C-alpha positions as MATLAB code, in Angstrom:
seq = 'TCWNVDGTTVLSVARGYEEVDGAWVEEPLAWMRSAGDTAAFGGLYTTVEELARWVALFLSAWPPREGDEPAVLRRASLREMQQAATARPPWLAGTALGEQAAPEAGGYGFGLFAGTAAGLGRIVQHAGGLPGFGSHMAWLPDRDLGVIAFANRTYAPAVPI';
ca = [
      20.333  -22.713    4.542;
      19.274  -25.367    2.111;
      19.241  -26.865   -1.406;
      15.567  -26.445   -2.363;
      12.850  -23.169   -1.797;
      10.700  -25.709   -0.031;
      12.939  -26.370    2.744;
      13.230  -23.105    3.969;
      12.139  -22.198    7.325;
      12.037  -18.695    6.389;
       8.323  -16.764    6.154;
       8.787  -15.535    2.748;
      11.385  -16.116   -0.087;
      13.202  -13.333   -2.276;
      11.357  -13.649   -5.704;
      13.772  -13.129   -8.905;
      13.338  -11.206  -11.601;
      14.964  -10.412  -14.993;
      14.410   -7.304  -17.648;
      12.626   -7.691  -20.573;
      11.844   -5.442  -23.024;
      12.659   -2.440  -19.993;
      10.281   -4.114  -17.990;
      10.931   -6.063  -14.651;
       9.448   -9.777  -15.540;
       9.487  -12.134  -12.361;
      11.216  -15.533  -13.018;
       9.287  -18.695  -12.322;
       9.429  -20.783   -9.318;
       9.497  -23.913  -10.689;
      13.158  -24.247  -11.293;
      13.651  -23.554   -7.603;
      11.529  -26.283   -6.252;
      13.900  -28.590   -7.993;
      14.799  -31.879   -5.978;
      18.908  -30.576   -5.590;
      20.240  -30.302   -9.486;
      20.937  -26.840   -8.728;
      23.100  -27.632   -6.094;
      26.017  -28.513   -8.485;
      26.146  -25.151   -9.157;
      25.145  -23.244   -6.457;
      21.823  -23.364   -5.827;
      21.681  -22.876   -2.250;
      19.224  -20.810   -0.139;
      20.716  -18.941    3.144;
      19.875  -15.561    4.539;
      22.409  -12.591    5.106;
      22.966  -13.484    8.467;
      23.820  -17.556    7.758;
      26.253  -16.211    4.798;
      27.792  -13.937    7.309;
      28.348  -16.879    9.521;
      29.959  -18.751    7.016;
      32.467  -15.665    6.065;
      33.147  -14.875    9.786;
      34.230  -18.876    9.933;
      36.607  -18.241    7.646;
      37.860  -15.111    8.691;
      38.339  -16.801   12.046;
      41.057  -18.816   10.694;
      43.643  -15.520   10.626;
      45.856  -15.246   11.592;
      47.103  -18.249   12.342;
      47.700  -19.143   16.227;
      47.355  -21.692   18.765;
      44.505  -22.408   20.810;
      41.166  -23.865   20.469;
      39.763  -25.231   17.005;
      36.555  -24.329   15.820;
      34.272  -26.886   15.882;
      33.508  -27.558   12.221;
      36.872  -27.496   10.388;
      40.313  -26.387   12.006;
      41.985  -23.005   11.304;
      45.036  -24.486    9.081;
      42.309  -26.334    6.806;
      40.151  -23.287    6.652;
      43.175  -21.170    5.672;
      43.923  -23.829    2.942;
      40.731  -23.339    1.476;
      41.802  -19.933    1.159;
      44.623  -20.690   -0.843;
      45.093  -20.291   -4.761;
      45.805  -23.936   -6.230;
      44.939  -23.225   -9.629;
      46.750  -19.749  -11.194;
      44.940  -17.445  -13.049;
      46.128  -14.627  -14.919;
      46.210  -11.325  -14.100;
      42.900   -9.525  -14.336;
      41.162   -5.842  -13.891;
      38.951   -6.112  -11.260;
      35.348   -4.499  -11.190;
      35.413   -1.439   -9.611;
      32.661    1.016   -8.112;
      31.184    3.433  -10.303;
      33.459    6.318  -11.405;
      36.640    4.400  -10.002;
      39.611    3.108  -12.342;
      39.676   -0.907  -12.696;
      42.222   -2.360  -10.272;
      44.709   -5.036  -11.241;
      43.920   -8.321   -8.945;
      46.227  -11.954   -9.192;
      45.216  -14.975   -8.028;
      43.604  -18.323   -8.555;
      41.157  -20.557   -7.428;
      41.295  -22.769   -4.233;
      38.867  -25.036   -2.956;
      35.294  -23.116   -4.081;
      36.879  -19.865   -3.379;
      39.180  -17.428   -5.583;
      42.461  -15.912   -3.719;
      44.300  -13.375   -4.515;
      45.637   -9.817   -3.856;
      43.715   -6.566   -5.088;
      45.380   -3.267   -5.663;
      45.294   -1.446   -2.828;
      43.333   -3.957   -0.520;
      45.993   -6.537    0.211;
      44.841  -10.500    0.028;
      41.261  -11.341   -0.495;
      38.825  -13.924   -0.943;
      35.871  -13.850   -3.119;
      33.689  -16.080   -4.746;
      30.416  -14.864   -6.760;
      26.985  -16.345   -8.275;
      24.030  -16.320   -9.602;
      20.884  -18.140  -11.143;
      17.785  -17.211  -13.123;
      16.254  -14.530  -11.012;
      19.170  -13.640   -8.746;
      23.053  -12.698   -8.103;
      25.374  -12.596   -5.165;
      29.006  -12.073   -3.677;
      30.987  -12.500   -1.117;
      34.190  -11.303   -0.496;
      36.760  -10.767    2.585;
      39.797   -9.513    3.447;
      41.520  -11.797    5.689;
      44.431   -9.306    7.102;
      41.732   -7.027    7.639;
      39.287   -9.183    9.098;
      36.389   -7.508    6.831;
      33.798   -9.756    5.047;
      31.140   -7.951    2.445;
      27.947   -9.871    1.205;
      25.980   -8.262   -1.649;
      22.564  -10.134   -2.600;
      20.419   -8.913   -5.731;
      17.239  -10.439   -6.570;
      17.962   -9.863  -10.437;
      18.531  -12.151  -13.275;
      23.035  -12.694  -12.478;
      22.545   -9.126  -10.768;
      26.266   -7.725  -11.058;
      27.273   -7.848   -7.615;
      31.197   -8.063   -7.707;
      31.625   -4.402   -8.394;
      29.198   -3.594   -5.812;
];
């Protein structure tokens, strides 16, 4: 995981695309070679495996319990990051095709949206997008389940997936 495409150690980096007049056009790599100025809004390069480790770290904080703590942050700190600090009005969440939108309520915590989703219970999530890419990570702490979606299309709607 790094802030600049030149810092990646993987053999290949996904190319991003944008739909222009019905055709897929590759996004230029110039902005991807920045000195980290995109980091402020999430210009992060990672793999599914590394992001899965990140999600698993947050899931490991639940339920609250005694015992050895993770090396990075205490479980209590990880749980605090997953609590809504700023309320957000209820909204209708995106759903899979053919399903009715479901109400959600919650707010924004420490870099994460936290709330409740109809039929799912507690949910923690964050989506993002840059030219050529879209992503979403979400997890259900009470079910010990996390989902990650990456797409190589400009601001791909990864949330409904």
